[in-house]
Structures are given as structure tokens and as C-alpha cells.
C-alpha positions, 0 to 999 in steps of 0.5 A: 565333086569328082575326084581328079587324079594326075595324068601320070601313066594312064593319060594317053595321047600322041606319043603314048603316056605322059611320062613316056614322052618326057626325057632328061630333066623334064622326066626327072622333075615329073617323077619328083612331082609324082612322089610329092603329090603322093605325100600330099605336098601339093604346092611342092608337087605343082612347082615340079610339074610346072618345071617339067612342063617348062622343060618339055612344053608337053601340054598334058603336064599342065593337067597335073599342075591344075590338079595340084591347084584344085587340091590347094583350093585354087579353082580359078587358077586351075581352070586357067591352066586347063584352058591353057593346056587345051589351047595347045590342040595340035599337041593334044589328042581329042580324047585329052581335050574332052577330058579337060573340058569335062574337068573345067565343067566340074570346077566351074560351079566353084568360081565366080566370073568378074568383068572389069571395064575401063582397063587401060594399057599399064593397068594390072589386076590382083586377086588376093595379092596375086596378079591375074590376066583378064581376057581381052573382054576384061573377064577373069575368074575368082574363087567363091568367097571373100576376095580382095581385088586391086587395080594398079597402074604406075603413077595412079592411086590403086583402086581396091575393094573387098567383096564376097563372091557367091559361087556361080555369080557374075559381077562387073565393075569399072576401073577408075584410077586417080592420078597421084600428085607429082612432087617437084623440088625447085632450087635456085642458086645465085640469089637469095629469097628467089620467088617460085611461080607455078603456072603464073601463081607464086607458090613460095621461095626457093628452095621449094618442094611442091605437090602438083598434078602430073603433066605439063607446067610452067615454072618461073624463078625470079628475084629483084635485080636478077633475070628471071628463069622460065622453064616448061617441064613435064612432071611424072608422079612415078619419078623424082622431079627436080629443077635446079636453076641459077639466077644471073644479075640483071645488068640492065640498070638505071640511076636514081638520085634523090635530094632532100633536106639534110635531116630527111630520111630516104628509103628505097623499096622499104630499106633506109639508104641514108639522109639528105641525098641518095645516088645509086644504080638500081635495077630497071623497073618500079621502085618506091621512094619514101622521104620522112622526117619526124616533124614533117609530113612524109612523102611516098613516091613510086617511080618506073625506071627504064634501062640507062635512065637517069632520074633526079628527084628533089623532095621538100617536106612540109612541117607538120601542124601538130607534133608527135610521131605519125601513126603511119611510120615504123622504122624497124631493122633499117626498113621503113614502112609507110601507110597513108602517106602523100603519094606521087607516081612517076611514069618514065617517058624517055631513058634520059634525065628530066626535061625542064628549066632547072636540072633536077626538077620534076618532069612536067608529065609527072602525075601527082596523087592527091595530097602530093607535092605542092 
């Protein structure tokens, strides 16, 4: 390969020799670079030549930058700098442009040409940890040998591969980046054990940290007796996503009154609330009432209450034919769990107390389940 030398005093063009058209700090940097090049400190010389160009914008100085890159074994970058220099045709002589073209021809057998397809705005290319700028057609040069190519974009997993590139080879690949998951933290104040729903699916209790696909999502936070909070949010994987909500009590209530035997245990929504009778304001909606006694058949009732409704329930248990503790009943920590019990389902038909000849009797429209009230 032909020996390349810096255009110090011999390369002429408009204005004469390179050094003659420089002045001030640009000329000082150029002369420092010449001394460093003579000492074969090519990296330091390149930096000072680059400084001289930045100060003067004299395109012929870039030739010296390219020579230093060639001495460092960075042939692809040297060709790129030479092409940049030749592109400034109005400031360079025809002779200089031809010299640049000859130099590029000399270096071209030492590189491979890579074409990347599918590049999108925001993507960056790295070759051996250095950023490269492809042409609008997605082409760039790499030095022959083993190279690590990485495609990056904020919010996406990097695409990386290591490959040996023979000199003169033409290689093409497609950029295909997968989006990184977004992290979302949901916190809820004002209520305990608030459920978090993401796109209609329960994903846990607040506070909850979720890993989800970036983009638009619906988050719902709800707790019994509280008004649910519903938010539409746009999640990004390149930032911290937080949703803090405060739940307020649902002021819509109904009154539930349950009458049973003095020794009958009453549980509402799985929690024992007393014996014999229960009278309290409860949130509107569906509730489960269990009435039990050790020596009687249990009854499990489901009732749907409307806003401001008063519901009277009179429950009588029938004695069991055989003794023993029923297998369906467990009472632990003040909670009752019922399975296989007689069930009746009540559907509210109006937001007032029951109709009927005797106050407190069941509404004629109640639909008893098999084995229910007799």
C-alpha cells in the first residue's frame, strides 16, 4: 500500500500551501500536530489536526486527520473523513480532490461495506463501541476483521452481533429492535387492600410494581366501600412511571337488618358480626350473609342492595337430624367460611323495604335456591 504523508507544506490549493492559509490558534494547532506526527504519536496528532480544522474550516487539514487515522489502523473512519473533505469542493482545488479520490481508492480494499435496512428515527449504530453515521441508504464502512455491531434506540432492547468481515465484502442486515417493558408503580391511599386492575385484569394489591408493555393502558384501583379510581395512562420504558391515587369512601349505602335466633351466629361478607340480630349501614352492591348454629342446618344468603334501600331479613334455622360439627363450616379469626350450605339469592326490586303482609318477611319475588328456606 502506498505511503500517505500529511499535507503540511507541499499540498497546494487556492491560497497556496496549507500552513500558509492558517493563522492564529489554527496555525499553532497545525504546527503542534506536525511535531506529534513526527514523533509517531498519531492519536495526539489527529486531535490537534482536528482542532486546526475546527478553527479554520480549511478542508485540506482533514487530509492530515485521515492520514493519522490510517496510521492508527482505522481505515473506515479515514475514508469517511476524506469524503467529508472532498465534499467541500468550493474550497479545494481540482488537484486536491483527485488526490483525495486516489487515497480513498488506496484504502478501500482494507474495508468492508455494510448495509442496514429498517433504520428508524432515533436509532444509532455502533461499531466496536464507536458511533457511526450511515448514509441515507443505510450504508457504512467497517475495517476488515472481527467487529461488534450494535443498534440502539431509547426504550428498546439493543440488537448486537459479532462477526468477522473479510476485506472487500458487502454485507447486509435488518435492524429489528424489541421494545423494553415499562415499569409501573401503583400506590393507593385512603383504603387498605385496594385491588389494582390493568386493562381489566386484577394484577395485585396496592402498592404494586408492574412490568408491562409500553403504550396506552387502563388502570383501575378499587376497594370495598370505596369509589374506584380509573385512569388511562401512556407508559414509556425510558422513564419512571408512577400512579398515586387516593380512594374516597363510597357514600352510597343501604341498610341491612338480619334477625335470627338468639344463639344463631351471623356473618356478613365472611366476617362474624354478632349473634341473634344485625342492623347496620353497608355499601350498596352484593353481600353474602351466613347464619349458623352448631346444632342446625346453616343458611347462606346472597343479597344485592341498592342505594338507600332498607332490607329486612328474618332467618330461621332448622335443627340438624344428626349431631356433630358440619364439615362445611370453619370459624377462624372472627371470619366464617361456608361451603355447600343452603343458599337463597335475593334480587332487590326497589330501594325500599320489603312489601308483604308482615314487616320483615321476605319479598315474594325472592328466588330460593335448592335446599333454601322452607
